[in-house]
RODO-2510 file (C-alpha; in nm, 4 decimals, decimal comma):
residues 197
     n   res          X          Y          Z
     1     x     4,9448   -13,5747   -22,2331
     2     x     5,1045   -13,8825   -22,2929
     3     x     5,4453   -13,6572   -22,2622
     4     x     5,3788   -13,5619   -21,9116
     5     x     5,2516   -13,8916   -21,8231
     6     x     5,5021   -14,0208   -21,8811
     7     x     5,7498   -13,7466   -21,7412
     8     x     5,5466   -13,8294   -21,4281
     9     x     5,6952   -14,1954   -21,4118
    10     x     6,0377   -14,1364   -21,2350
    11     x     5,7937   -14,0694   -20,9791
    12     x     5,6892   -14,4261   -20,9034
    13     x     5,8830   -14,7377   -20,7742
    14     x     5,7704   -15,0743   -20,9277
    15     x     5,9057   -15,3307   -21,1076
    16     x     5,6837   -15,5534   -21,3837
    17     x     5,6427   -15,8508   -21,1534
    18     x     5,5247   -15,5927   -20,8389
    19     x     5,2038   -15,5016   -21,0656
    20     x     4,9654   -15,7178   -21,0140
    21     x     4,5225   -15,7722   -21,1166
    22     x     4,4097   -15,4956   -20,9529
    23     x     4,1211   -15,6375   -20,7425
    24     x     3,9522   -15,3772   -20,6727
    25     x     3,8668   -15,3080   -21,0479
    26     x     3,5369   -15,4543   -21,1415
    27     x     3,4910   -15,6934   -21,4202
    28     x     3,2746   -15,4358   -21,6288
    29     x     3,5740   -15,1894   -21,6263
    30     x     3,8647   -15,4645   -21,6879
    31     x     4,1983   -15,2893   -21,7618
    32     x     4,5557   -15,3589   -21,8189
    33     x     4,5813   -15,3136   -21,4587
    34     x     4,3870   -15,6513   -21,4157
    35     x     4,6767   -15,8606   -21,5208
    36     x     5,0564   -15,8781   -21,4352
    37     x     5,3000   -15,7212   -21,6837
    38     x     5,5322   -15,9871   -21,8986
    39     x     5,8938   -16,0154   -21,8156
    40     x     6,0982   -15,9217   -22,1155
    41     x     6,3775   -16,1603   -22,2404
    42     x     6,1745   -16,4865   -22,0310
    43     x     6,0918   -16,7976   -22,2633
    44     x     5,7552   -16,7902   -22,3332
    45     x     5,6185   -17,0629   -22,0769
    46     x     5,6506   -16,7659   -21,8296
    47     x     5,4101   -16,5871   -22,0692
    48     x     5,1998   -16,9669   -22,0542
    49     x     5,1880   -16,9861   -21,6886
    50     x     5,0559   -16,6088   -21,5982
    51     x     4,7872   -16,5823   -21,9289
    52     x     4,6944   -16,9220   -21,9868
    53     x     4,7651   -17,1208   -22,3338
    54     x     4,8555   -16,8770   -22,6273
    55     x     4,5350   -16,8853   -22,8396
    56     x     4,7260   -16,8420   -23,1543
    57     x     5,1122   -16,8907   -23,2292
    58     x     5,3168   -16,8674   -23,5680
    59     x     5,6079   -16,7779   -23,7381
    60     x     5,6346   -16,4215   -23,7827
    61     x     5,5187   -16,3471   -24,1681
    62     x     5,7680   -16,0430   -24,1832
    63     x     6,0553   -16,1344   -23,9700
    64     x     6,3253   -16,4700   -23,9575
    65     x     6,3484   -16,6058   -23,6389
    66     x     6,0530   -16,4694   -23,4590
    67     x     5,7508   -16,6269   -23,3458
    68     x     5,4399   -16,4626   -23,2218
    69     x     5,2108   -16,6209   -22,9736
    70     x     4,8363   -16,4181   -22,8808
    71     x     4,7231   -16,4583   -22,5401
    72     x     4,3732   -16,3479   -22,4194
    73     x     4,4426   -16,3237   -22,0316
    74     x     4,1123   -16,1209   -21,9305
    75     x     3,8403   -16,0758   -22,1542
    76     x     3,8864   -15,7595   -22,3989
    77     x     4,2502   -15,7545   -22,3167
    78     x     4,4660   -15,9254   -22,5827
    79     x     4,8526   -15,9855   -22,5438
    80     x     5,0799   -16,0396   -22,7989
    81     x     5,4272   -16,1499   -22,7709
    82     x     5,7225   -16,1561   -23,0032
    83     x     5,9520   -16,4557   -22,8921
    84     x     6,3586   -16,4010   -23,0690
    85     x     6,6366   -16,6034   -22,9893
    86     x     6,4075   -16,8567   -22,7038
    87     x     6,3324   -16,5029   -22,4948
    88     x     5,9856   -16,3103   -22,5320
    89     x     6,1837   -15,9316   -22,7093
    90     x     5,8096   -15,7759   -22,7637
    91     x     5,4839   -15,7536   -22,5852
    92     x     5,1860   -15,5628   -22,7558
    93     x     4,8838   -15,4974   -22,5127
    94     x     4,5600   -15,3934   -22,6835
    95     x     4,2653   -15,3404   -22,4668
    96     x     3,9233   -15,3622   -22,6824
    97     x     3,6623   -15,2149   -22,5112
    98     x     3,5263   -14,8862   -22,6615
    99     x     3,6145   -14,7011   -22,3960
   100     x     3,9349   -14,6791   -22,2049
   101     x     4,1436   -14,4750   -22,0385
   102     x     4,4053   -14,5089   -22,2308
   103     x     4,6152   -14,2667   -22,0664
   104     x     4,5670   -14,4513   -21,7780
   105     x     4,7143   -14,7623   -21,9229
   106     x     5,0168   -14,6109   -22,0659
   107     x     5,0572   -14,4964   -21,7246
   108     x     5,0529   -14,7906   -21,5843
   109     x     5,2529   -14,9959   -21,8378
   110     x     5,5176   -14,7560   -21,8557
   111     x     5,5263   -14,7501   -21,4463
   112     x     5,5990   -15,1032   -21,5002
   113     x     5,8624   -15,1044   -21,7524
   114     x     6,0355   -14,7461   -21,5591
   115     x     6,2490   -14,9428   -21,2783
   116     x     6,1360   -14,5742   -21,1074
   117     x     6,2895   -14,3129   -21,3868
   118     x     6,1325   -14,1115   -21,6301
   119     x     6,1469   -14,2289   -21,9538
   120     x     6,3632   -14,0557   -22,2422
   121     x     6,0884   -13,9142   -22,5516
   122     x     6,2619   -14,0294   -22,8825
   123     x     5,9552   -13,9246   -23,1325
   124     x     5,6944   -13,6694   -22,9258
   125     x     5,3376   -13,8728   -22,8333
   126     x     5,4818   -14,2361   -22,9973
   127     x     5,8244   -14,3452   -22,9041
   128     x     6,0227   -14,3991   -22,5689
   129     x     6,3042   -14,5295   -22,4564
   130     x     6,4299   -14,6420   -22,1116
   131     x     6,6464   -14,4682   -21,8803
   132     x     6,8925   -14,7779   -21,9220
   133     x     6,8620   -14,7833   -22,2867
   134     x     6,7302   -15,1536   -22,2714
   135     x     6,3475   -15,0854   -22,4074
   136     x     6,1451   -14,8944   -22,6034
   137     x     5,7607   -14,8091   -22,5343
   138     x     5,5615   -14,7343   -22,8788
   139     x     5,1980   -14,6034   -22,8390
   140     x     4,9651   -14,4050   -23,0410
   141     x     4,6091   -14,3318   -23,0701
   142     x     4,5177   -14,6866   -23,1879
   143     x     4,4697   -14,8655   -22,8092
   144     x     4,7788   -15,0512   -22,8326
   145     x     5,1080   -15,0291   -22,6317
   146     x     5,3922   -15,2219   -22,7394
   147     x     5,7252   -15,2532   -22,5073
   148     x     6,0325   -15,4272   -22,6786
   149     x     6,4163   -15,4947   -22,6027
   150     x     6,6460   -15,2283   -22,8097
   151     x     6,8279   -15,5190   -22,9005
   152     x     6,5454   -15,6561   -23,1201
   153     x     6,4339   -15,3182   -23,2492
   154     x     6,7317   -15,2699   -23,3655
   155     x     6,7435   -15,5963   -23,5306
   156     x     6,4276   -15,5325   -23,7023
   157     x     6,5859   -15,4752   -24,0175
   158     x     6,8472   -15,7541   -24,0810
   159     x     6,5174   -16,0039   -23,9009
   160     x     6,2912   -15,8660   -24,2245
   161     x     6,2144   -16,1420   -24,4819
   162     x     6,3384   -16,1051   -24,7792
   163     x     6,0372   -16,0748   -25,0745
   164     x     5,9918   -16,3868   -25,3242
   165     x     6,0235   -16,2966   -25,6863
   166     x     5,6797   -16,3620   -25,6911
   167     x     5,6167   -16,0809   -25,4611
   168     x     5,8544   -15,8534   -25,5701
   169     x     5,7053   -15,9189   -25,9467
   170     x     5,3848   -15,7893   -25,8185
   171     x     5,5261   -15,4878   -25,6875
   172     x     5,7033   -15,4229   -26,0114
   173     x     6,0402   -15,4756   -25,7870
   174     x     6,3752   -15,6353   -25,9390
   175     x     6,3517   -15,9791   -25,8233
   176     x     6,7224   -16,0083   -25,6224
   177     x     6,9575   -16,2764   -25,8137
   178     x     6,9904   -16,5987   -25,5920
   179     x     7,3676   -16,6122   -25,4632
   180     x     7,5780   -16,7869   -25,6566
   181     x     7,8562   -17,0490   -25,5078
   182     x     8,1877   -17,0860   -25,6331
   183     x     8,3178   -17,4156   -25,7822
   184     x     8,6614   -17,5284   -25,8089
   185     x     8,8546   -17,1956   -25,9280
   186     x     8,5461   -16,9890   -26,0285
   187     x     8,5451   -16,6635   -25,8549
   188     x     8,2348   -16,5636   -25,6824
   189     x     8,0065   -16,3417   -25,8472
   190     x     7,9868   -15,9663   -25,7121
   191     x     7,7205   -15,8792   -25,5175
   192     x     7,4316   -15,6545   -25,7134
   193     x     7,4378   -15,2398   -25,7090
   194     x     7,1877   -15,1074   -25,4426
   195     x     7,2441   -15,3903   -25,2070
   196     x     7,4585   -15,3276   -24,8786
   197     x     7,7709   -15,4894   -24,8108
***
């Protein structure tokens, strides 16, 4: 069903800022349509202006140089933004209601970021890429939809934090050798086998 819905996205010509709160939605039936979608690349201040003060902000436990901000723009709606290089590069929209129209909300988000064009399906039912190859949408059976820049997605491996020696010991993995510094005429030590160059 989601594949079909995303294929229909090309029928609509909406930009993220054109998607305003749906005034006709009763408060008891708040959906993602009740909020304005975030513009990727904007500073986090733009989200604060739109959604109010973040309920939580912290350095990412997984990625170097990434800070995550959690917003609660409406009851039962959570927006988690990842800021990298001074801009929002990933936004996850959560609708926490027991009953929600997951397909309708996916269509709403996809339309908001599509620029009027259909998405390319990379992994059926889960991963889609925008026609300009700048954005990706992840969706699954859980009530979350993540939109992020391809630039951020492509750099996830490089940004991944290294495990500490204690974490590696608990997993049975060998600890990484600290990089040696050459002094005077000493030659730098070769990298350990298995590490990427």
